[in-house]
C-alpha positions as CSV (number, residue, x, y, z in Angstrom):
1,X,124.4,108.3,114.2
2,X,121.7,110.6,115.4
3,X,121.9,110.7,119.2
4,X,118.3,112.1,119.4
5,X,116.7,109.4,117.3
6,X,116.4,106.0,119.2
7,X,115.7,104.2,115.9
8,X,118.6,105.6,113.9
9,X,120.1,102.9,111.7
10,X,117.3,100.4,112.4
11,X,115.2,98.9,109.5
12,X,111.7,98.4,111.0
13,X,110.1,95.1,109.8
14,X,106.3,95.3,110.0
15,X,105.1,91.7,110.8
16,X,101.4,92.1,110.1
17,X,99.9,94.2,107.3
18,X,97.3,93.3,104.8
19,X,97.4,93.4,101.0
20,X,93.9,94.0,99.6
21,X,93.0,91.8,96.6
22,X,93.1,94.0,93.4
23,X,90.1,94.1,91.1
24,X,91.5,91.8,88.5
25,X,93.4,89.4,90.7
26,X,91.7,86.3,89.2
27,X,90.3,87.5,85.9
28,X,93.7,88.7,84.7
29,X,95.1,85.2,85.2
30,X,92.5,83.1,83.3
31,X,91.1,83.2,79.8
32,X,88.0,85.4,79.3
33,X,85.9,82.2,78.8
34,X,86.7,81.2,82.4
35,X,85.7,84.5,84.1
36,X,82.5,82.8,85.4
37,X,84.7,80.3,87.3
38,X,86.7,82.7,89.3
39,X,85.9,85.5,91.8
40,X,84.9,88.7,90.1
41,X,84.8,92.1,91.7
42,X,81.5,94.1,91.3
43,X,80.1,97.3,92.7
44,X,76.3,97.1,93.4
45,X,74.5,100.2,94.9
46,X,77.8,101.7,95.8
47,X,79.1,98.6,97.7
48,X,82.1,96.7,96.1
49,X,82.4,93.0,96.9
50,X,83.7,89.8,95.4
51,X,81.2,87.5,93.6
52,X,81.6,83.9,92.7
53,X,79.2,81.9,90.6
54,X,76.9,84.9,90.7
55,X,76.7,84.9,94.5
56,X,78.3,87.2,97.1
57,X,81.5,85.5,98.2
58,X,83.6,88.0,100.1
59,X,83.8,91.7,101.1
60,X,86.8,93.7,100.0
61,X,88.2,93.5,103.6
62,X,89.3,96.1,106.0
63,X,90.4,99.2,104.2
64,X,90.5,102.5,106.1
65,X,93.0,104.5,104.1
66,X,91.3,106.5,101.4
67,X,92.7,108.0,98.2
68,X,95.3,110.6,99.1
69,X,96.6,108.6,102.1
70,X,93.6,109.8,104.2
71,X,92.7,107.5,107.1
72,X,89.0,107.3,107.8
73,X,88.1,106.8,111.4
74,X,85.0,105.1,112.7
75,X,84.7,102.8,109.7
76,X,86.1,99.4,108.6
77,X,85.4,99.2,104.9
78,X,86.0,102.3,102.7
79,X,83.5,102.0,99.9
80,X,83.3,101.7,96.9
81,X,86.6,100.2,95.9
82,X,87.7,103.1,93.7
83,X,88.1,105.4,96.7
84,X,90.5,103.0,98.5
85,X,94.1,104.2,98.3
86,X,96.1,102.4,95.7
87,X,98.7,101.5,98.4
88,X,96.3,98.9,99.7
89,X,96.7,96.7,96.6
90,X,99.6,97.9,94.4
91,X,103.2,97.1,95.1
92,X,104.8,100.4,94.0
93,X,102.4,102.4,96.0
94,X,102.6,100.1,99.0
95,X,106.4,100.6,99.1
96,X,105.9,104.3,98.9
97,X,103.6,104.1,101.9
98,X,106.2,102.1,103.7
99,X,108.8,104.8,103.1
100,X,106.3,107.4,104.3
101,X,105.8,105.6,107.7
102,X,109.4,104.5,108.1
103,X,109.0,100.8,107.5
104,X,111.6,98.8,105.6
105,X,109.7,95.6,105.0
106,X,106.3,94.1,105.6
107,X,104.9,90.6,106.2
108,X,101.7,90.5,104.2
109,X,98.4,88.7,105.0
110,X,95.3,88.4,102.8
111,X,92.5,90.9,103.4
112,X,89.0,90.4,101.9
113,X,89.3,86.6,101.4
114,X,90.0,85.9,105.1
115,X,93.2,85.2,106.9
116,X,93.5,81.5,106.1
117,X,92.0,79.4,103.3
118,X,88.5,79.1,104.8
119,X,86.8,81.3,102.2
120,X,88.3,79.1,99.5
121,X,87.4,75.9,101.5
122,X,83.8,77.0,101.2
123,X,83.8,76.6,97.4
124,X,82.1,73.2,96.8
125,X,83.6,72.4,93.3
126,X,87.1,70.9,94.1
127,X,88.6,71.8,90.8
128,X,87.3,75.4,91.0
129,X,88.5,75.6,94.7
130,X,92.0,74.5,93.6
131,X,92.2,77.0,90.8
132,X,91.1,79.9,93.0
133,X,93.7,79.1,95.6
134,X,96.6,78.5,93.2
135,X,95.9,81.7,91.4
136,X,95.8,83.6,94.7
137,X,99.1,82.2,95.8
138,X,100.7,82.9,92.4
139,X,99.6,86.5,92.8
140,X,101.4,86.6,96.2
141,X,104.5,85.2,94.6
142,X,104.4,88.0,92.0
143,X,104.0,90.6,94.8
144,X,107.0,89.4,96.6
145,X,109.2,89.3,93.5
146,X,108.0,92.8,92.4
147,X,108.9,94.3,95.8
148,X,112.6,93.5,95.5
149,X,113.0,92.1,99.0
150,X,110.6,94.3,100.9
151,X,107.2,92.6,100.9
152,X,106.8,89.0,102.1
153,X,103.3,87.5,101.6
154,X,102.3,84.5,103.7
155,X,100.5,82.1,101.3
156,X,97.3,80.1,102.0
157,X,97.3,76.3,102.2
158,X,94.6,73.8,101.0
159,X,94.4,72.0,104.3
160,X,91.4,70.0,103.2
161,X,93.7,67.9,101.0
162,X,97.0,67.0,102.7
163,X,98.7,65.7,99.6
164,X,97.8,69.0,97.8
165,X,99.0,71.0,100.9
166,X,102.5,69.5,100.8
167,X,102.7,69.9,97.0
168,X,101.6,73.6,97.3
169,X,104.1,74.2,100.1
170,X,106.9,72.8,98.1
171,X,105.9,74.7,95.0
172,X,105.7,78.0,96.8
173,X,108.9,77.5,98.9
174,X,110.8,77.0,95.6
175,X,109.4,80.4,94.5
176,X,110.7,82.1,97.7
177,X,107.6,82.2,99.9
178,X,108.7,82.5,103.5
179,X,105.6,81.2,105.4
180,X,102.0,80.3,105.3
181,X,98.8,81.4,107.2
182,X,96.7,78.8,108.8
183,X,93.4,78.3,110.6
184,X,93.8,77.9,114.3
185,X,90.6,75.9,114.5
186,X,90.4,73.5,111.5
187,X,88.1,71.3,113.6
188,X,85.4,74.0,113.2
189,X,85.3,73.3,109.5
190,X,85.2,69.5,109.8
191,X,88.9,68.7,109.8
192,X,91.1,67.1,112.6
193,X,92.8,69.1,115.2
194,X,96.2,70.5,114.4
195,X,98.2,68.0,116.5
196,X,96.5,64.9,115.0
197,X,98.2,62.6,112.5
198,X,96.3,64.1,109.6
199,X,98.5,67.2,109.7
200,X,101.8,65.3,110.2
201,X,103.0,65.7,106.6
202,X,102.4,69.5,106.8
203,X,104.2,69.8,110.1
204,X,107.1,67.7,108.7
205,X,107.6,70.1,105.9
206,X,107.4,73.2,108.2
207,X,110.0,71.5,110.4
208,X,112.3,70.7,107.6
209,X,112.0,73.9,105.6
210,X,112.1,76.5,108.3
211,X,109.0,78.2,106.9
212,X,106.9,80.1,109.4
213,X,103.4,78.9,110.4
214,X,101.3,82.0,111.0
215,X,98.1,82.2,113.1
216,X,96.4,85.5,112.4
217,X,93.5,86.4,114.7
218,X,90.2,85.5,113.1
219,X,91.8,83.0,110.8
220,X,89.7,80.2,112.3
221,X,86.4,81.7,111.2
222,X,84.5,80.0,108.5
223,X,83.6,82.1,105.4
224,X,80.0,82.3,106.7
225,X,81.0,83.4,110.2
226,X,83.4,86.1,108.9
227,X,80.9,87.5,106.3
228,X,78.2,87.5,109.0
229,X,80.3,89.7,111.2
230,X,81.2,91.9,108.2
231,X,77.6,92.3,107.3
232,X,77.0,95.3,109.6
233,X,80.1,97.0,108.1
234,X,78.5,97.2,104.7
235,X,75.8,99.4,106.1
236,X,78.3,102.1,107.0
237,X,79.0,103.0,103.3
238,X,75.4,103.0,102.0
239,X,74.7,105.7,99.5
240,X,72.2,108.4,100.6
241,X,72.7,108.5,104.3
242,X,73.9,106.8,107.5
243,X,72.7,103.5,108.7
244,X,70.7,103.5,111.9
245,X,70.3,100.8,114.5
246,X,67.1,99.5,112.8
247,X,68.9,99.0,109.5
248,X,71.6,96.9,110.9
249,X,71.6,93.1,110.2
250,X,71.6,91.2,113.5
251,X,73.4,87.9,112.6
252,X,73.1,85.1,115.1
253,X,76.6,84.9,116.6
254,X,78.3,82.2,118.5
255,X,76.6,82.2,121.9
256,X,77.1,84.2,123.9
257,X,77.4,87.2,121.7
258,X,80.6,89.2,121.8
259,X,78.5,92.4,122.2
260,X,75.3,93.5,123.7
261,X,72.5,93.3,121.2
262,X,71.3,96.9,121.3
263,X,74.7,98.5,120.6
264,X,75.1,100.4,117.3
265,X,77.6,99.3,114.6
266,X,80.6,101.4,115.7
267,X,80.5,100.2,119.3
268,X,80.0,96.6,118.1
269,X,83.2,96.9,116.0
270,X,85.2,98.3,118.9
271,X,84.0,95.5,121.3
272,X,84.6,92.8,118.8
273,X,88.1,94.1,117.9
274,X,89.1,94.4,121.5
275,X,88.2,90.8,122.2
276,X,89.7,89.5,119.0
277,X,93.2,90.5,120.0
278,X,93.2,87.8,122.6
279,X,91.5,85.1,120.6
280,X,94.9,83.5,119.9
281,X,95.2,82.6,123.6
282,X,93.6,79.3,122.6
283,X,96.1,78.3,120.0
284,X,99.1,79.4,122.1
285,X,97.9,77.6,125.2
286,X,97.1,74.4,123.3
287,X,100.4,74.4,121.5
288,X,102.4,74.9,124.7
289,X,100.4,72.1,126.4
290,X,100.9,69.6,123.5
291,X,103.9,67.6,122.4
292,X,103.9,69.2,118.9
293,X,107.2,70.9,119.5
294,X,108.8,67.7,120.8
295,X,107.8,66.0,117.5
296,X,108.8,69.0,115.3
297,X,111.6,70.7,117.2
298,X,112.3,73.3,114.4
299,X,108.7,74.7,114.2
300,X,108.4,78.5,114.1
301,X,104.9,79.8,115.1
302,X,103.7,83.4,114.8
303,X,100.6,84.8,116.6
304,X,99.7,87.8,114.4
305,X,97.7,90.9,115.4
306,X,97.3,89.6,118.9
307,X,99.2,92.1,121.0
308,X,101.6,91.3,123.9
309,X,100.2,92.8,127.1
310,X,98.3,89.6,128.0
311,X,101.2,87.3,127.3
312,X,103.1,87.4,130.6
313,X,99.9,86.6,132.5
314,X,99.0,83.7,130.2
315,X,102.6,82.2,130.5
316,X,102.4,82.5,134.3
317,X,98.9,80.9,134.3
318,X,100.2,78.1,132.1
319,X,103.1,77.3,134.4
320,X,100.9,77.5,137.5
321,X,98.1,75.3,136.1
322,X,100.6,72.8,134.7
323,X,102.0,72.2,138.2
324,X,98.6,72.3,139.9
325,X,96.6,70.1,137.4
326,X,99.0,67.9,135.5
327,X,100.0,65.2,137.9
328,X,99.2,61.7,136.5
329,X,102.0,59.7,135.0
330,X,100.6,59.5,131.5
331,X,99.8,63.2,131.5
332,X,103.4,64.1,132.6
333,X,104.8,61.8,129.9
334,X,103.0,63.5,127.1
335,X,105.6,66.2,126.6
336,X,109.3,66.6,127.6
337,X,109.4,70.3,128.5
338,X,107.5,73.0,130.3
339,X,105.0,75.3,128.6
340,X,107.1,78.4,129.0
341,X,110.1,76.6,127.4
342,X,108.0,75.7,124.3
343,X,106.8,79.3,124.0
344,X,110.4,80.8,124.3
345,X,111.8,78.5,121.6
346,X,108.9,78.4,119.2
347,X,106.4,81.2,119.4
348,X,106.5,84.9,118.4
349,X,104.0,87.6,119.3
350,X,103.7,91.2,118.2
351,X,102.4,94.7,119.2
352,X,101.4,97.9,117.5
353,X,99.2,100.5,119.4
354,X,100.3,99.3,122.9
355,X,102.3,101.7,125.1
356,X,102.5,100.1,128.5
357,X,103.5,96.5,127.4
358,X,106.4,97.5,125.1
359,X,107.8,99.8,127.8
360,X,107.5,97.4,130.7
361,X,106.9,93.7,129.6
362,X,109.2,92.8,126.7
363,X,111.6,90.9,128.9
364,X,108.7,89.1,130.6
365,X,107.5,88.0,127.2
366,X,110.9,87.2,125.9
367,X,113.3,89.6,124.1
368,X,113.6,87.2,121.2
369,X,109.9,86.5,120.9
370,X,108.5,90.1,120.3
371,X,107.8,91.6,116.9
372,X,106.1,94.8,115.7
373,X,103.3,95.5,113.2
374,X,101.3,98.3,111.7
375,X,98.2,96.4,110.6
376,X,97.9,98.7,107.5
377,X,95.3,99.3,106.1
378,X,93.0,97.8,108.7
379,X,91.1,99.9,111.3
380,X,93.3,101.0,114.2
381,X,96.4,100.6,112.0
382,X,99.4,102.6,112.8
383,X,99.0,105.2,110.1
384,X,100.3,107.8,109.9
385,X,103.2,107.9,112.4
386,X,104.2,104.3,112.8
387,X,107.9,105.0,113.2
388,X,107.2,107.9,115.6
389,X,105.0,105.6,117.7
390,X,107.7,102.9,118.0
391,X,110.3,105.5,118.9
392,X,108.1,106.9,121.7
393,X,107.1,103.6,123.3
394,X,110.6,102.0,123.0
395,X,112.5,105.2,124.0
396,X,113.3,103.9,127.4
397,X,114.2,100.3,126.3
398,X,117.7,99.0,126.1
399,X,119.1,99.6,122.6
400,X,119.8,95.9,122.2
401,X,116.2,95.0,122.9
402,X,114.9,97.8,120.6
403,X,117.0,96.4,117.8
404,X,115.8,92.8,118.4
405,X,112.1,93.9,118.5
406,X,112.1,96.3,115.5
407,X,114.5,94.5,113.2
408,X,116.5,91.4,114.1
409,X,113.8,89.1,115.4
410,X,111.8,89.4,112.2
411,X,114.8,89.4,109.9
412,X,116.0,86.1,111.4
413,X,112.5,84.6,111.6
414,X,111.5,85.3,107.9
415,X,115.0,85.3,106.4
416,X,114.9,89.0,105.5
417,X,118.1,90.7,104.4
418,X,118.7,93.9,106.2
């Protein structure tokens, strides 16, 4: 053992990174005659994006690591695709990157196509929608198998069709998938709320299987909302010069806007990202105020890319408001336990760039409820120096806590062999 290395012997499990969709994800898996029915990657005027049925469908997602493992600051989308580092979308190179930053295993989320199935949901043709989703999930199965126990993608679910959802969950669980990524606001795309009877078959299977239900920040956005926000980011990579304020698209956001209208694109991104970290407050508070965990006592819920610094305050607020506001008999009868108890037994949160919270607040959040992430290859990802960062911010933490947070919590949660 190395007495000077607080992480000696630990295998860090990164619980939120993104795997960029490779150029031939769909076209390589269908006959050439069907290429017009699946997403196709094209580069137009130096900007690479995904097209479906001849129309722009999705950007290539957040990619800030350029060829040669060079991280580009001040941007969100390195363009065109051929300058993105191969580690963003190829298993061998991703594992090499993991070795470089001192990470043993990664939980993978989608990138360009959104963090739940809302981009796919926007496809009107049901047969085409089903094909696009199944091919994507098959690709994730291949990634996991190729990684030899180090990369664990969280697949997408067709929540617009509950019979299909259950069938797809069973199919993928049989292939070794450990969890699924979900929209935290299905009602925003015309579906019932998550605790309503419509979702009961899905929750039953989560409860029985032990699979993880993941809510990544931004997963509740519709395809149109996400691509509207991404619109300004395309401007950053325009060939022939930088975009100025007058060039930027000014999409109509949900009122009120997350940023002041006259800010330029980099400041807008910083403001939007800062607020997005706490967007999962809504799903956590609603889960802990519901009776979902009484009905499904084995549920495991992850709040991805949301940080931990705000969590102790929210838990205190939940407990206080529960006592102050929930007084009527039918309200008290809704659930059997307190909000904090539900959180402790069912919900996991994670940090990456934070310094103060990991050093001071882990026990307030819950030693068994905290995970770490790198967010590679997104903006503000811990690259390079992820291992060094965790060593610094956790240097003063009890070794047992350090082991739980960096390794054991995730290994137990996702069934990862360390």
